[in-house]
N, C-alpha and C positions, 0 to 999 in steps of 0.2 A: 751373400758370400762376400761381397767387398769389405762390409763391416767386419765380419770375422776375420778376414784375411789382415787387416789394418791391426785388430787388436791382437791377434796372434804374433804378427811380425813385431809389435811394440815391445814385447817382452824377451824378444830373442836376446838384445844386446846383455841386459841385466843377468839374466838366466846363465848364458855363456860364461859371463864374468865370474859367476858363483859356481859352476861346474867343476869339478876336480880341485876344488879349494877346499880349506878346512871350513866346515860348517856345524853348527848345533843340530841335533835331531830330537825331535819330540815323537810321542808316539799316542796314537787315539784308542783304537779298541784293544789293541794287543802289541806286543813286539814285533809282529809282521805289519802293522799298518803305521808307517812312517809319514811324517809332515816335518815341514822346514818353513822357516820364516819366507823363504823364496817362494814357497807355494802361496802364501798368503799375500805377499806382495805383488805377485803377479796377477792373481785374481782381482786384486783391488784396481790395478791398471786396467785390466780387460773391462772390468765392469764400468770403470769412468769413460773409456773410449765408447762401449756399446751404448751407454745411457745418453751421451754427447750426440752421438751419430744418429741414434734412433730412440727419441724420448718415450715413444709408444712401446717400451719394454718392459718386462720381467725377467729376471736373472735368478737362477738357481745355480750357485757355485758349489764345488765340494766342501770349501773351505768356510765360506759365509752364509751359506744357506739360502734363502729365498729373499729377494729383493725387489721391490717395485710390483707393479699391478696392470702392466700395459697388455697389448693383445699379442705381442709378440713374446713367447717364452723361449729364454735362451738357457741352454744348458753348457756349463761351462767347467772344464777340469785343467786348471792352470798347469799342472804337471801330472800326467798320466804315467806312472812309472817312477814315482819319488823315491823308492827304495833304491833303483837304478841311480837316478840323479845323484842320490845322496853318497852312493858308494864309488861313483865314477865310471859306471857302466853306460856306454852310450847307446841306450835304447829307452828312450823316454820322449814325450811329445806333448804339446798343447793340443787339447781339444774343445772346440767351440761349434756348437748347432745352434740354428733357428728353429724354432716349431711353432705353427700357426694351425690352430682348430685340429690340433693333435697330429698333424703331419710334418715331419722334417722338412723343411723347404731349403735350407742350405745348411753347409758346414764344412769346417776346415780340420784338418789333423796335420798339425806342422812339427816338423823334426827339426830343431833348431840346430843340432850337431852337424847333421847331413845337409842342412839348408834344403830339405825337401819339404814342399808345401803340397798336401793333398787337398783338394776341394771340390765341392759339388754344388751345382745350382738346381734349378727344378728338372733339368734335362741332362747334363752331361757331368761326367767327373774328370778331373785333370791332376797333373803332378807336373808343378811349375809351370801352370799355364798349357800345358800339352795335354790333349785328350788321351785318356788310358781306357785300355779294354782288359777285363779279368780273364784268365784263361788258366787252367789247371790241368794235371794229368787226369787220364779219363780212369785209371786203374790207382787204387789206394796203396797198392804195393809198391808204385812208383812214385809216390806222392810226399811232400813235406807238410807236417802239421805243427802247427804253434799252438801250444797249450800250457796254461798254468795249473792244472788239474793233475794230481792232487796237490792241495796244500792244507796246512794242520786243521783249518775249519772243516775241509772235505773230509778229513778222518773223523771228526767228531760228528758231522752229520751222515755221513754213508757207512762208517765203519772202516777201521784201517785196513783189514784184510780184503774188504770189497773195492776199497778205492785203489789199492794197491795192485789188486786183481784187473781192474779197469785200464790201470796205466801199462800193466804187463801187456795186455791185448793190443794198447796202441803201438807200444814199442815194437812189439813183435810182427805187426801188421803194416806200419808205414815204413816207406824207405828211410825217412827222417823225421824225427821228433824233436823240437827245441822247446824251451822254457825261458825266452828272453824277458819275459815282462811286459806290460802295457797292453791291454786290450785294444786300445784305439789304434795304436801303431800296428799291432799285428794284423788287424782286420784292413786297415789301408794298404798294408803289404799285400794281403790277398787280392785286394780291389786292382792293384798294379802288376799283378802276376808275378810277384816276386817269390811267393809261396802258394800252396795249394789250398790250404785250409787252416782254420784257427777255430779254437773252441774254449769256453770258459763258463764256469757255473757259481761266479759271485760277482757279477759285475753290476754297476750301477748306470743310472740313465746317462749321467756326465761322461761316463767311460765311453760310452759306446753310440751315443744318438748321432753324431756327426758321420762316425765311420759306417754306419747302416747306410746312409743315403750314398756315400762315396762308392761303397761296395754294388749295392743295387744299380746304380747308373752305370757302373761299369761292366754290368753284366753278369755279376756274381750272385750269389743266394745266400739270405740270410735267415735262418730259422731260428726262432726264438721258443724259450722254455720258462715258464712261470714257476717251476720248482714249488709251487703252493705259496710263493711270496707275493704275488699280486693276482688279481681276479680273473679268470678265463676272459680272452677277448682284449686284454691290455696290448696297447701299442707296442710293438716289438722291442722298441729302444727302453720301455720300462722294465723289461723282463729280465731276471738276474741270470739266465742262462742262454747260451746261444751257440750254434755252429754256423760259421761262416765258411763258403766254399767258393772256389773259383769258377768261371764259365766252364761247362763241359763236365764238372765233376760228379762222380756218384760214389759216396763211400760209405758202404752200408754199416762199417765197423764203428766209427765215430756215431753215426746216427742211431744205431742201436745202443750204444753205451749212453748217449744223452737221454734218450728215452726211458732208459733204465733209471739212471739217476732220478730224473724228473718224476717218474711215478713213484719211484721209492719214497721221494721226499714228501710227496703230495699225501702219500698213505699215512706216512709218520706222523705228519701235522694233523690229519683228521682223526687219527687214534689218540693224539694228545689233546685235540679239543673234546673229544667225547669223553676222556678221562676227567676233564675238567668239570 
């Protein structure tokens, strides 16, 4: 946790210097998948600090891929919420997790704008070194949900009408629904009790690995969904779908929708495989 904290804080100054300044933006998969030179520079800095501090490391970064072959596997997202970062919206973070023998053993989610560092070791979760405990409304009708669903990719995978119907159910059920971006920061907010739940259906390991440990140690619940993209029984941080809820939450609507999305996508993949 100390190594992750050191690496995350090392990129605060350069990222804040670039935030809300003119910057060039590139795109990866499509026009919704943004990357900047600042993502790449921050990842390089984080990688160098980790390898210097703990040589027995391997690092999977969103921008640079896999580096090294040590026993400690790190998952690094230098800017989770790059679209927000590039547009000047203050909801983005640095996410760093350490995994050993398939288990997350330490994690940091750092919000440089608010100077909030969420972290976890093997036992506890912290916000700026203070212990945190997740709490949530017991009734979904009084709860706040953060979700990026649906995006254009979900329209393609689930069908536009079905995806919008799911979204409509969430809007009508939850007291408040927000779409700020950044899965890592959304889950960290659930861990801290700032919001009641978060959900997503297109995340990567570097997005959520750190946040899963922070949430669990704080007393929240993380349910992962394979969506047919990873084998059954995969580690939860490797799964592309999730529902994160605070302590005491029982929200049948988002749980039902998540299971429907996962079941439908798995079925479609099986049909496609049989057709081939």
